[in-house]
C-alpha positions in Angstrom: -136.4 -23.3 42.5 -139.6 -24.6 40.9 -141.2 -24.6 44.4 -140.1 -21.0 44.9 -141.6 -19.9 41.6 -144.8 -21.8 42.2 -145.0 -20.1 45.6 -144.6 -16.7 44.1 -147.3 -17.4 41.5 -149.7 -18.6 44.2 -149.0 -15.4 46.1 -149.8 -13.3 43.1 -153.0 -15.2 42.4 -154.1 -15.1 46.1 -153.7 -11.3 46.2 -155.3 -10.8 42.8 -152.2 -9.1 41.6 -150.8 -9.2 38.0 -152.0 -12.8 37.1 -155.5 -13.8 36.2 -156.4 -17.3 37.5 -157.6 -18.2 34.0 -154.1 -17.6 32.7 -152.3 -19.9 35.1 -151.5 -22.7 32.7 -150.1 -20.2 30.1 -148.1 -18.4 32.9 -146.6 -21.7 34.0 -145.7 -22.7 30.4 -144.0 -19.3 30.0 -142.0 -19.8 33.2 -140.8 -23.2 32.0 -139.5 -21.6 28.8 -137.2 -19.3 30.7 -133.6 -20.6 30.2 -132.3 -21.2 33.7 -129.2 -23.1 34.8 -129.6 -24.7 38.2 -126.5 -25.0 40.3 -126.0 -27.3 43.3 -124.9 -25.8 46.6 -121.1 -26.3 46.0 -119.7 -25.2 49.3 -122.2 -25.4 52.2 -119.7 -24.3 54.8 -119.0 -21.2 52.8 -122.7 -20.3 52.5 -123.1 -20.8 56.3 -120.1 -18.5 56.9 -121.7 -15.8 54.8 -125.0 -16.2 56.7 -123.1 -15.8 60.0 -121.2 -12.8 58.6 -124.5 -11.2 57.5 -126.1 -12.1 60.9 -128.8 -14.1 59.3 -130.4 -17.3 60.5 -131.2 -18.4 56.9 -128.7 -19.6 54.4 -130.8 -18.9 51.4 -129.4 -15.5 50.5 -125.9 -16.5 51.6 -126.0 -19.5 49.3 -126.7 -17.1 46.4 -123.8 -14.9 47.4 -121.5 -17.9 47.6 -122.6 -19.0 44.1 -122.1 -15.5 42.7 -118.5 -15.5 44.1 -117.9 -19.0 42.7 -119.1 -17.8 39.3 -117.0 -14.6 39.5 -120.1 -12.3 39.3 -122.4 -10.4 41.5 -125.8 -11.2 42.9 -128.6 -9.0 41.8 -131.5 -8.5 44.2 -134.5 -6.3 44.9 -133.9 -6.9 48.6 -132.6 -3.5 49.9 -131.6 -4.7 53.4 -129.7 -7.7 51.9 -127.9 -5.5 49.4 -126.9 -2.9 52.0 -125.9 -5.5 54.5 -123.8 -7.4 52.0 -122.2 -4.2 50.7 -121.1 -3.3 54.2 -119.2 -6.6 54.2 -117.7 -6.1 50.8 -119.8 -8.9 49.3 -120.8 -8.9 45.6 -124.4 -7.9 45.8 -126.1 -5.2 43.6 -129.5 -3.6 44.4 -131.9 -3.5 41.4 -134.6 -0.8 41.5 -138.2 -2.0 41.1 -140.3 -0.4 38.4 -143.5 -0.3 40.4 
């Protein structure tokens, strides 16, 4: 997860969007203060089955769906195609609307 966050911050800096390069250290400190619980991939085969069910070659999103099911909750996403695809299979995914 830290790599994904760093990648997103780099992308925002590269496009000159929302983050001033001079604020990078403070942005990273703020990110580190966010209370996040990291979960290991508990059931790899289940995640792979979800990926196949969703007709995706990547297990990333499917692993999050598997985790949501394991935790008895739903996955929230801004990814419209993922949300629609998962909903068509009865999987616990909710689409959040962006405020842009």
